[in-house]
N, C-alpha and C positions, 0 to 999 in steps of 0.2 A: 934411578931410585924413586920411590913414591914419596911425594911431599905431602904429609898429613894435613898441613895447613891449607892445601889446595883442594884435596879430595874429601877429607873427613873433618868433622867439626865437633864431635861429641867428646865427652870426658875420656873415652877409650880410643881417641883418634891415634895416639902414638902407638898403642898396643896393636891396633888393627894394621897400621902401616908396617910395623915391625914384623908382624905375622906374615903378611903378604910378601914381604921381602924374603923372609925365611922360606916360604913356600917356593918362591921363584928360584932361590938358590938350591933348592932340592930338585929342581928340574920341572916343576909344575908350571902350567900356564896360569899364573895368578890373575891375569886379566879376565879370565872366564869367571873368576870368583868375585870380581869387584862389585857387580850388581847386587850380590847377596849382602856384602858388607856395607855398601852404601845404604841399603834398606835398614840394616841393623844400626848403623851410625845415626841415621835420621830418627829412628825410634828412640834411641838412647838420648839424643839431643833434646827430645821433647819430654821424656819421662824420667830422666835421671839427672838430678841437679846437685845432689850432695857429692862432695869429693869422694873419690874411690878410696876405699881402705884396702881390704883384701877379699871382699865378698861380693859376688854378683848373684842376686837372689833368684829363686825360681819364679817369683812373681814378674820380675823384669823379663826374664827369658820367655816365659809362657805368654806374657803380654805381647812381646814382639811377634811370636808365632801366630797368635790370634789376630794380629793386625795385618797379616799378609792378605793380599787380595782374595776375595771369595771366589774369584774366577780360577784361582790356582787349583790344579789337580792335586790329589794326595801324593802323587809321585813327585811333583814339583816341590811341594811342602817338605817331603822327605829329603829332597836334595838340599834345601835350605838348612834343614835340621842337621843333616850329615856334615855339612861344611861348618856349621856353628859348633858342633861337638868336637871337631878337630881343632878349631880355634880355642874352645874351652880347655881342651887337654893341654894345648900350648900354654895357656894362661896358668893352668894349675901347675905346670912344670916350673913356672916363674914365681910360684908362691901364692897365687890367688886361690880362692875357693869359688869355683863356678859351677852352677847347676847344669847337669847333663840331661836334656829332655829326651823323652822317648820318641821313637818313630811314630808317625801318623799311620793309621791303618791304611792298607792299600785301597785304591779306588777300584771297586769291583762292579761299578755300575755299567761299565762297558764290557760286553761279551762279544768277542770277535767271531767272525764267520769262519768256520773251519771247512776248508775245501776238501772234498773227498778225493780219492785217487782218480776216480773217473772224471770229476770236474777239472782237476789239474791237467789231465791229458787233453780234455776238450778245450781248455784255455790255450794250451800250447798249439793245438790244431787251429784254433781261431786266429792266433797270432801269425802262424805260418800262412794261412789263407790270405791274410792282409798283405803279406809280402808279395804273394802272387797277383793280387788284384789291385794293388796300389799303382797309381800312375808313376811314371819313372822318377819324377822329382821327389816322391815320398817313399820310394822303395828302399832307399838307403836307411832311412830312419826306422822303417818297419822291420827291416832285417835286424837292426840293433835291438829293437824291443823283443823280437823273437828269441834272440840269444840271452838277453837280460832276464827274460821271464823264466827260461830254463834254469838259469843260475839261482834265481829266487826260489823256485820250486825245489831244485835239487840240492841246494846247500844251505838254505835258510838265511841268506845274507840280509842285512838291512839295506833298504833301497839306496840310501846315501853312500853306503860302502861301495856299491857298484858304480854309481854315478861319478864317484871320486876316484875310481880305480884307474891306475896308470898301467900302460902296457908292460912296463918294466917289472910290474908286480905280479904278472901272470907267467908262471914257469911251467910250460906245457911239458917239457922234458921230464920234470920230476913230479908232474901232476899236482902242483900246489899253487895256491893263490895267497899272497901276503896282503893282509888288510892293514893299512897304515893309519895311525892316528884315528882309530875308530872311537866309538862312544866310550867316554872315560879316558880319552887320550891314550889308548893302549893299542899295541900292534898284536896281530895274531896270524897264524898260518892255518889255512883251510885246505885240507886235501880234497881233491875232486875225483869223482867216479869216472872210470874210463869211458863210459857212454857219453858223458858230458864233455870229456876231453876231445872226443872225435868232433863234436860240434864246434868246440873252441878252435881246433886246428883249422877247420874250414873257414871259420870267421876270421881268424888271423891272416889267412892267405888272401882274403877278400880285399885287404888293403884299408879297411875301415879303421882298425886300431892305429893310432899314431905311434910311430916308432919311439918318439921321445915325449909322447903326450898321453892323452886319455885313451882308455880302451874303447869306450863308447863315445862317438862323436857324431854330430849332425853332418849332413851332406856338405855343409859349409866349413866343416872342420872345427866347429865349436863344441864345447862341453854341453851335453844334453842336460835338461833341467828336470826337477821333480815334477813340475806340471806336465811336461811331455810324457813322463812315465805314467803319471796318474791318469791322463786322458786316454792313453793307449790301453791301460788296464781296464778302464771303464768301458771302452769300446768292446773289448774282448768278453767281459762278463755279460754285457748286453747281448753279444752275438750268440752266447751259449744259453741264453734264457734266464740268467740270474737277475732278479729285479731287486734293487735296493729298497728297503722299507722306507716309508714316509716318516722321517724324523724331524724334530725341531731344527731350526736354523742353527748351523755350526755344530750340531751333534755329530759325534763320530759314527760313521756308517761303515759299510763294507768298503775296505780300502786295501791298497796294495800290501800294507804291512800284515794283513791277515794271512798272507802266504807264509810269512815267517812263523806265525802262530801255528799254522797248519803243519809246517815242517816239524816243529818241536813236538806237536802232538803225535804225528805219525811215527816219529822216532821212538817215543815212549810206548806207543802201541806195539811197535815191532819188538821192542825189548820184552814187553809183556807176553806177546805171542810166542817168543822164543824161550820163555820161562827164565829170563835173565833176572838177576838180582838188581832191582831198581836202586837199592842203597848204593851199590857199587857203580852203576852206570850213570846216575844223575850227575855227579861231578864232571864226568867226561863230556856229556852233552852241554853242560853249563860252560865249560871251557871252549868247546867247539863253537858255540853261539856267541862267545865273547861277553858273557855275563861277568860282572864284577864278583859275584858270589852265587851260591846256590839259591838264594832268595829270589833272584830274577827268574830262574828256571821254574821255581815253584809257582810263581805267578802265572806262567803260561798254562800250567795244568789246571789251576783253579779258575781260569778264565775260559775254559772250554765248555762245550755243551754237554748235556746229560749223557750222551752216548759214550762218553769217555769216563764214566763214573768208576769203572773197574780199575782203570789206571790210577785215578785220583785216590781210590780206596787203598790201593797197594802202596801209594806214596806215603800214606799216613804212618806206615811202619818206619819209613825213612825220616819223616818229620820229627817224630817222638816229642811233640809239644813245642818244637822250635818255631812254628808258624801258627798264626791265629786261624781258627776255623772260619770259613766264609760260607754264607748261605747264598746259593745260586738261584 
């Protein structure tokens, strides 16, 4: 159990501790939320000195949100707000009156690079060529990236979902991959196209996937890292002539996650070309991608380049005012 005297010090320390115990008893990983509530607790300790009655004011809540580090992205701020709102509802159920803040507007300053179908094919060819030309000690790792890249392009996985993938979670007989404890601590099942299954069968027979371990491993049998995937991705985009723009230090540039954006956009474009109702199809792709709700899928569309304006325009019918307009 959490000892409020050790971890929290504010006038709400007992309520915070009780809430996190409540969350843990519901099956949530409360430890992942502790950083958020330590931040809240520290702000309350500094700015709330009167004994608690039954009211927590908008000024206090909004003051805490304003105090969050300026380096936080809008998505991170929204995460903090989301967890606070759950805490507020918990307090309200206990007789308190707690202000519920609005979500921050999404951070639309980053526009991902959307790879065309031709560029995706060339990326895969570049990865395959690296398998052929790598020296023997590196050929194993290059083969892993060639397969991993096909899975990113063909299924829209998050990179960490594949790096954490266990061989036992790959069911080639039924053509599905089970993603365990993904973003949001949720599991999901991802069907795989038969053309990709053929590649996975060959990869499985290579002996690289560990029977009781990770699907992608280094030639030493260790789990492959994000930096390994990032470096191989950068090599491949350079091989096909894609040059990263010169941005400020630490600014988000063309990255491996852009393949997930590209997948989402290509699916919606295919729906559009097939004259399918985006209102009906959007929740399906949202579930497939492992989004918590349709909001995350909407962000992918608004973060695309202008040549996808037809898809975005048609999604307005689906939105019906649910999401804010964003100037690209």
